[in-house]
C-alpha positions as CSV (number, residue, x, y, z in Angstrom):
1,M,0.4,8.5,14.4
2,L,3.1,7.1,16.7
3,I,1.6,3.6,16.4
4,I,1.5,3.9,12.6
5,S,5.2,5.0,12.5
6,F,6.1,2.1,14.7
7,A,4.2,-0.3,12.5
8,K,5.9,1.0,9.4
9,Y,9.3,0.5,11.0
10,F,8.7,-3.2,11.4
11,L,7.0,-3.7,8.0
12,L,9.9,-2.4,6.0
13,P,13.4,-3.7,5.4
14,P,15.9,-4.2,6.8
15,V,14.0,-4.6,10.2
16,F,11.3,-6.9,8.7
17,N,14.0,-9.2,7.2
18,I,16.1,-9.2,10.4
19,V,13.0,-10.0,12.6
20,L,12.1,-12.9,10.3
21,I,15.6,-14.3,10.5
22,V,15.9,-14.0,14.3
23,L,12.5,-15.5,14.8
24,A,13.3,-18.4,12.5
25,F,16.6,-19.1,14.3
26,I,14.9,-19.0,17.7
27,S,12.0,-21.2,16.7
28,R,14.5,-23.9,15.5
29,A,15.7,-24.2,19.1
30,F,12.2,-25.1,20.3
31,I,10.7,-26.9,17.4
32,Q,12.8,-29.9,16.3
33,R,10.5,-31.3,13.6
34,F,12.2,-31.7,10.2
35,W,9.5,-30.0,8.2
36,W,9.7,-26.9,10.5
37,R,13.5,-26.7,10.3
38,Y,13.2,-27.0,6.5
39,M,10.7,-24.1,6.5
40,T,12.8,-21.9,8.7
41,M,15.8,-22.4,6.4
42,I,13.6,-21.3,3.5
43,I,12.5,-18.2,5.4
44,I,16.1,-17.3,6.3
45,W,17.3,-17.7,2.8
46,L,14.4,-15.8,1.3
47,S,15.0,-12.9,3.7
48,L,18.7,-12.8,2.8
49,I,18.1,-13.0,-0.9
50,S,15.4,-10.3,-0.8
51,L,17.8,-8.0,1.1
52,Y,20.4,-8.5,-1.6
53,L,17.9,-7.9,-4.4
54,L,16.7,-4.7,-2.8
55,C,20.3,-3.5,-2.8
56,T,20.7,-3.8,-6.5
57,P,20.1,-1.0,-9.0
58,V,18.0,-3.3,-11.2
59,V,15.4,-4.1,-8.6
60,S,15.3,-0.7,-6.9
61,S,14.9,1.0,-10.3
62,Y,12.1,-1.4,-11.2
63,L,10.2,-0.7,-8.0
64,M,10.5,3.0,-8.5
65,S,9.3,2.7,-12.1
66,L,6.1,1.2,-10.9
67,L,5.5,4.3,-8.9
68,E,6.8,6.8,-11.4
69,S,4.9,5.4,-14.4
70,G,2.3,7.7,-15.8
71,Y,4.1,10.8,-14.7
72,S,6.6,13.0,-16.6
73,V,8.2,16.4,-16.3
74,Y,5.7,19.1,-15.9
75,A,4.2,20.5,-19.1
76,S,1.4,23.0,-19.5
77,G,-1.8,21.5,-20.8
78,E,-5.5,22.2,-21.3
79,E,-6.1,22.7,-17.5
80,K,-5.1,26.1,-16.3
81,P,-3.8,25.8,-12.7
82,E,-4.8,28.5,-10.3
83,A,-2.2,27.8,-7.5
84,M,0.9,25.8,-6.7
85,V,1.0,23.4,-3.8
86,I,4.3,22.2,-2.3
87,L,4.1,19.2,-0.1
88,G,6.2,19.1,3.0
89,A,8.7,16.3,3.5
90,G,10.0,16.5,7.0
91,R,12.5,18.7,8.8
92,H,16.1,18.6,10.0
93,R,15.6,19.2,13.7
94,N,17.7,21.5,15.8
95,A,20.2,22.3,13.1
96,Q,23.3,23.6,14.9
97,E,24.7,25.4,11.9
98,F,21.4,27.4,11.7
99,G,21.4,28.4,15.4
100,G,19.6,25.3,16.6
101,K,16.3,25.9,14.8
102,D,14.5,23.4,12.6
103,I,15.1,23.7,8.8
104,P,13.7,21.9,5.8
105,S,14.9,18.3,5.2
106,A,16.9,17.4,2.1
107,F,13.8,16.0,0.4
108,E,11.8,19.2,1.3
109,L,14.6,21.3,-0.2
110,E,14.4,19.3,-3.4
111,R,10.7,20.0,-3.7
112,M,11.1,23.7,-2.9
113,T,14.0,24.1,-5.3
114,Y,12.0,22.7,-8.1
115,A,8.9,24.7,-7.2
116,A,10.9,27.9,-7.1
117,Y,12.3,27.1,-10.5
118,L,8.9,26.1,-12.0
119,N,7.1,29.1,-10.6
120,K,9.4,31.5,-12.5
121,Q,7.5,30.2,-15.6
122,L,4.0,29.9,-14.0
123,N,3.9,32.8,-11.5
124,L,1.2,31.2,-9.4
125,P,0.3,31.9,-5.8
126,I,1.9,29.2,-3.6
127,L,0.6,27.1,-0.7
128,V,2.9,25.1,1.5
129,T,1.6,22.3,3.7
130,G,2.9,20.6,6.8
131,G,2.0,20.6,10.5
132,K,3.7,20.8,13.8
133,L,5.7,18.1,15.6
134,L,3.9,16.7,18.6
135,G,5.5,18.1,21.8
136,S,7.8,20.4,19.9
137,D,8.2,24.2,20.5
138,Q,9.4,24.6,16.9
139,P,7.1,26.2,14.3
140,P,4.9,24.1,12.0
141,E,6.6,22.7,8.9
142,A,4.6,25.0,6.6
143,K,6.1,28.1,8.3
144,I,9.6,26.7,8.1
145,M,9.1,26.1,4.4
146,A,7.6,29.6,3.8
147,D,10.4,31.4,5.7
148,F,13.1,29.4,3.8
149,L,11.5,30.0,0.4
150,Q,11.3,33.8,1.1
151,E,14.8,34.1,2.7
152,N,16.7,31.9,0.3
153,Y,14.8,31.8,-3.0
154,G,13.0,35.1,-2.8
155,V,9.7,33.3,-3.3
156,E,6.6,34.5,-1.5
157,V,4.1,32.0,0.0
158,R,0.5,33.1,0.1
159,W,-1.0,30.3,2.2
160,Q,0.4,28.1,5.0
161,E,-1.5,24.9,5.8
162,D,0.0,24.1,9.2
163,K,-2.3,21.4,10.7
164,S,-1.6,18.3,8.6
165,R,0.4,15.2,9.7
166,N,0.3,13.1,6.5
167,T,-0.4,13.3,2.8
168,W,-4.1,12.7,3.2
169,E,-4.4,15.6,5.7
170,N,-2.2,17.7,3.4
171,A,-4.9,17.2,0.7
172,L,-7.9,17.6,2.9
173,Y,-6.8,20.8,4.7
174,T,-5.4,22.3,1.5
175,Q,-8.7,21.8,-0.3
176,Q,-10.5,23.5,2.6
177,M,-8.2,26.5,2.4
178,L,-8.4,26.9,-1.3
179,A,-12.1,26.4,-1.5
180,K,-12.5,29.8,0.3
181,E,-10.7,31.3,-2.7
182,N,-12.7,29.3,-5.2
183,I,-9.6,27.6,-6.4
184,R,-10.1,24.1,-7.8
185,T,-7.0,23.3,-10.0
186,V,-3.5,23.2,-8.6
187,V,0.0,22.3,-9.7
188,L,1.2,19.7,-7.2
189,V,4.9,19.5,-6.4
190,T,6.3,16.4,-4.7
191,H,8.7,13.6,-5.5
192,S,8.0,11.4,-8.5
193,W,7.6,8.2,-6.4
194,H,5.2,10.0,-4.0
195,M,3.0,11.4,-6.8
196,K,0.6,8.4,-7.1
197,R,-0.5,8.7,-3.5
198,S,-0.5,12.4,-3.5
199,V,-2.6,12.8,-6.7
200,A,-5.1,10.2,-5.4
201,S,-5.4,12.1,-2.1
202,F,-5.9,15.5,-3.6
203,E,-8.4,14.3,-6.2
204,R,-10.3,12.5,-3.5
205,A,-10.3,15.7,-1.5
206,G,-12.0,17.5,-4.4
207,L,-9.1,19.2,-6.2
208,N,-8.0,19.0,-9.9
209,V,-4.4,18.1,-10.0
210,V,-1.7,19.0,-12.5
211,P,1.3,16.9,-11.4
212,A,4.8,18.4,-11.2
213,P,7.0,15.6,-10.0
214,T,10.7,16.0,-9.2
215,R,13.7,13.7,-8.8
216,F,13.0,10.8,-11.1
217,I,14.9,7.6,-10.2
218,S,13.9,5.1,-12.8
219,G,14.6,5.2,-16.5
220,R,18.1,6.7,-16.3
221,S,19.8,3.6,-17.8
222,K,18.4,2.2,-21.0
223,S,20.1,-1.2,-20.7
224,V,21.0,-3.5,-17.8
225,M,24.7,-4.1,-17.3
226,W,26.4,-6.7,-15.1
227,Y,27.3,-4.1,-12.5
228,H,23.7,-3.1,-12.1
229,W,23.4,-6.4,-10.1
230,L,26.0,-5.3,-7.6
231,P,24.5,-4.1,-4.3
232,T,24.8,-0.4,-3.4
233,P,23.6,1.5,-0.3
234,K,21.8,4.1,-2.6
235,S,19.8,1.3,-4.3
236,F,18.7,-0.1,-1.0
237,T,17.6,3.4,0.1
238,N,15.6,3.9,-3.1
239,A,14.0,0.5,-2.7
240,T,13.0,1.3,0.8
241,Y,11.4,4.5,-0.3
242,A,9.4,2.6,-3.0
243,L,8.3,-0.1,-0.5
244,H,7.2,2.6,1.9
245,E,5.0,4.1,-0.8
246,F,3.5,0.7,-1.7
247,V,2.6,0.2,2.0
248,G,1.2,3.7,2.1
249,L,-1.0,3.2,-1.0
250,L,-2.5,0.0,0.5
251,W,-3.1,1.8,3.8
252,Y,-4.7,4.8,2.1
253,R,-7.0,2.6,0.0
254,W,-8.2,0.8,3.1
255,K,-8.5,3.9,5.3
256,Y,-9.2,6.9,3.1
257,F,-10.3,5.8,-0.4
């Protein structure tokens, strides 16, 4: 897992772009041929231009739309879900204001908040999923989620899947737990841009999925204005999330699917 995390770090912007630029400049000092110096300038400019584009609302929203397409706000259909599954999304470690214990990350809170809201309508048994950090004495993510839901939302969690380390393992171990209860159809709560990889994983594991995405990014603006081409930190962050998902989808198709 550490190797995969390290590889993702270098495959995503801005590190990927910076590494390309640095390598291009260094190589120019050792290779004096005209064609190579010309190629390195192209690499440098493409890296800079791509960084700028990823910082614009236009490009980041477009990338998100590719991931969010096909999914909409949850609506009950023909399939009758038997349980709700909330995917973990990391933790805020050693939160001083909470006595030094780990608490749900901001993303995880968004998923839990939507799940608590949605389950007022559905009243389904809930499963939370997320394992323990390597070398940490803090509880698994699933327990952190379950405790937070109970204490702050008044929502009871029936199952805690506490072994998984990624989305595929979320799906695999969840299916194994729910199979003991003869449960096949679940409402799946995660972020809209994470839903493609999540649905593919859970269906591959053998579950029927009713998507319940939260926090849509694309589609908020119906027209492109001039200021949508101005770079913003938020747009770059959203674009990075999208690229992370594209890399994840390629990796999952090669390794799991």
